[in-house]
DONU-772827 format. One record per residue (C-alpha): chain; x, y, z; residue number from 0. Coordinates in steps of 0.05 Angstrom, whole numbers. Example, Ala and Ser with C-alpha at 12.3 -4.5 7.8 and 13.67 -1.06 7.14 Angstrom:
<recs>
A_246_-90_156_0
A_273_-21_143_1
</recs>
This chain:
<recs>
A_0_0_0_0
A_57_47_17_1
A_91_34_-49_2
A_27_45_-88_3
A_13_111_-53_4
A_86_131_-67_5
A_78_118_-140_6
A_12_158_-143_7
A_46_215_-106_8
A_102_213_-159_9
A_54_210_-215_10
A_20_272_-188_11
A_84_308_-177_12
A_106_294_-249_13
A_39_317_-277_14
A_45_381_-236_15
A_115_394_-264_16
A_91_379_-334_17
A_35_430_-327_18
A_79_484_-297_19
A_128_474_-355_20
A_72_481_-405_21
A_46_543_-375_22
A_116_573_-371_23
A_128_554_-444_24
A_61_584_-466_25
A_76_649_-426_26
A_146_655_-456_27
A_121_643_-528_28
A_68_696_-519_29
A_119_745_-493_30
A_166_731_-552_31
A_111_739_-603_32
A_84_802_-573_33
A_145_844_-592_34
A_143_832_-668_35
A_66_837_-668_36
A_70_906_-631_37
A_122_931_-681_38
A_78_908_-741_39
A_17_942_-712_40
A_57_1005_-697_41
A_86_1012_-767_42
A_16_996_-798_43
A_-9_1054_-756_44
A_45_1099_-783_45
A_28_1079_-853_46
A_-46_1094_-842_47
A_-32_1162_-812_48
A_4_1185_-874_49
A_70_1148_-885_50
A_44_1126_-953_51
A_48_1197_-977_52
A_122_1201_-960_53
A_166_1153_-1001_54
A_220_1151_-946_55
A_172_1137_-889_56
A_134_1087_-932_57
A_200_1049_-946_58
A_218_1047_-873_59
A_150_1024_-851_60
A_147_968_-903_61
A_218_945_-889_62
A_205_941_-813_63
A_138_904_-824_64
A_173_855_-870_65
A_232_846_-820_66
A_186_834_-761_67
A_141_787_-801_68
A_203_748_-821_69
A_228_744_-750_70
A_160_722_-725_71
A_154_668_-780_72
A_222_640_-760_73
A_200_637_-686_74
A_135_602_-705_75
A_173_550_-748_76
A_221_536_-690_77
A_163_529_-641_78
A_128_480_-688_79
A_194_440_-695_80
A_199_437_-617_81
A_128_414_-612_82
A_138_359_-665_83
A_201_335_-631_84
A_163_333_-564_85
A_113_285_-592_86
A_164_230_-585_87
A_159_208_-657_88
A_223_173_-679_89
A_263_214_-730_90
A_278_191_-800_91
A_327_136_-799_92
A_379_133_-854_93
A_456_132_-856_94
A_483_203_-852_95
A_555_225_-863_96
A_563_269_-804_97
A_632_289_-824_98
A_601_319_-888_99
A_545_351_-851_100
A_592_386_-802_101
A_640_409_-856_102
A_581_438_-896_103
A_556_478_-836_104
A_625_506_-818_105
A_633_528_-891_106
A_563_559_-891_107
A_581_598_-828_108
A_644_624_-861_109
A_604_650_-920_110
A_550_679_-877_111
A_601_716_-834_112
A_661_728_-877_113
A_692_770_-824_114
A_694_711_-778_115
A_718_659_-829_116
A_790_664_-804_117
A_767_648_-733_118
A_738_579_-754_119
A_776_514_-752_120
A_751_444_-769_121
A_782_379_-746_122
A_743_320_-772_123
A_753_252_-804_124
A_741_243_-879_125
A_676_203_-863_126
A_637_185_-803_127
A_567_153_-808_128
A_511_157_-759_129
A_438_138_-769_130
A_385_193_-766_131
A_354_252_-802_132
A_403_288_-845_133
A_363_355_-842_134
A_357_353_-767_135
A_429_336_-756_136
A_449_393_-801_137
A_406_439_-756_138
A_445_414_-694_139
A_512_431_-725_140
A_487_497_-755_141
A_457_520_-690_142
A_520_505_-650_143
A_568_537_-699_144
A_522_596_-712_145
A_517_609_-635_146
A_593_609_-631_147
A_599_660_-686_148
A_544_705_-663_149
A_560_707_-590_150
A_635_717_-588_151
A_675_778_-609_152
A_709_781_-675_153
A_779_748_-673_154
A_755_695_-621_155
A_779_627_-641_156
A_725_575_-655_157
A_743_501_-660_158
A_696_448_-688_159
A_718_376_-676_160
A_688_310_-697_161
A_716_243_-672_162
A_698_172_-652_163
A_691_155_-577_164
A_677_81_-570_165
A_609_68_-603_166
A_592_141_-606_167
A_608_201_-653_168
A_634_259_-613_169
A_620_331_-639_170
A_648_388_-599_171
A_642_463_-614_172
A_687_508_-571_173
A_702_581_-567_174
A_749_624_-527_175
A_695_678_-514_176
A_671_707_-450_177
A_639_641_-427_178
A_577_629_-385_179
A_563_634_-312_180
A_540_571_-274_181
A_470_596_-268_182
A_466_602_-344_183
A_497_534_-360_184
A_445_501_-318_185
A_390_529_-361_186
A_420_540_-428_187
A_381_485_-463_188
A_313_512_-438_189
A_267_543_-491_190
A_269_617_-493_191
A_327_621_-442_192
A_379_674_-462_193
A_442_691_-421_194
A_439_759_-453_195
A_369_780_-475_196
A_389_846_-504_197
A_445_816_-546_198
A_396_760_-571_199
A_346_811_-591_200
A_399_848_-633_201
A_413_784_-670_202
A_340_766_-676_203
A_344_703_-634_204
A_288_679_-588_205
A_330_632_-546_206
A_304_569_-583_207
A_367_546_-617_208
A_399_506_-563_209
A_330_478_-541_210
A_322_451_-611_211
A_393_422_-609_212
A_376_385_-544_213
A_310_358_-572_214
A_340_333_-637_215
A_398_300_-603_216
A_352_265_-552_217
A_308_239_-608_218
A_370_209_-638_219
A_389_172_-575_220
A_445_219_-560_221
A_462_271_-507_222
A_487_342_-508_223
A_524_380_-451_224
A_559_446_-442_225
A_623_461_-404_226
A_636_534_-390_227
A_660_586_-340_228
A_662_662_-343_229
A_726_682_-377_230
A_746_619_-407_231
A_699_605_-463_232
A_648_549_-475_233
A_648_480_-502_234
A_586_444_-525_235
A_591_368_-533_236
A_543_326_-574_237
A_545_248_-568_238
A_509_208_-621_239
A_506_132_-632_240
A_550_108_-690_241
A_514_79_-751_242
A_534_25_-799_243
A_585_52_-850_244
A_655_78_-857_245
A_658_104_-785_246
A_715_59_-771_247
A_757_98_-820_248
A_760_153_-768_249
A_790_101_-719_250
A_837_63_-765_251
A_859_119_-811_252
A_887_189_-798_253
A_831_242_-792_254
A_830_294_-848_255
A_845_364_-825_256
A_800_419_-856_257
A_818_492_-850_258
A_762_542_-866_259
A_792_601_-903_260
A_856_608_-860_261
A_823_586_-795_262
A_866_577_-735_263
A_897_513_-714_264
A_843_463_-686_265
A_879_456_-620_266
A_846_516_-593_267
A_793_512_-539_268
A_725_539_-560_269
A_648_536_-565_270
A_581_576_-573_271
A_531_610_-529_272
A_456_607_-522_273
</recs>
């Protein structure tokens, strides 16, 4: 009887935590969506009051409405992805060359931020296969590398490494930036959590990138963690089960070194921020 009562109490506690988490998520989502909606309404009012008669004011109003609409669209798409990942459906299962995925994401980051290309360095085997969804794994790598680029000063070294650790693929993204305080590392994978809200607003982020990373990695049977301290940068580590394929090449053969447009040596310690 005591064991039964204990299980019932645990079930009610779990349900209460789930409801609190849902309420907090809904409140956060409403708060984040309110800002672009307010801007859109404001510029629509400016247009109605006469901006349409002034070409310069009209251009500004239309541009800001478009920017905020785009920002809100990205946020809604990310919320939808999180909701789908939370349904517990298994991701697409197919062999994915994680080395190619990571190399593509690093190259994309260098093209998107040419001023930071020299800061990026990639150390990865020629091929490393895992089983999963190619598009989702690309989002994991892109979010981590993108965070490192956006949330560190120009000239900060960023190292992206891919290796084999037993029966797992090990992806690390490290930076030598300002790092994260302990209270931030404990919550960095929560939806809408941002260590620096003002800086995130400048870059258009809503604090969903790392939450998406954690959800995708969990759906693939892996784990993600962060190691950081103020003043010594941050390192995000993703572990994914190896799939059938040439992953053994990464163990038996010498890994291929990839430099991205003159990036620093991959021995530097680095990683991204929320």
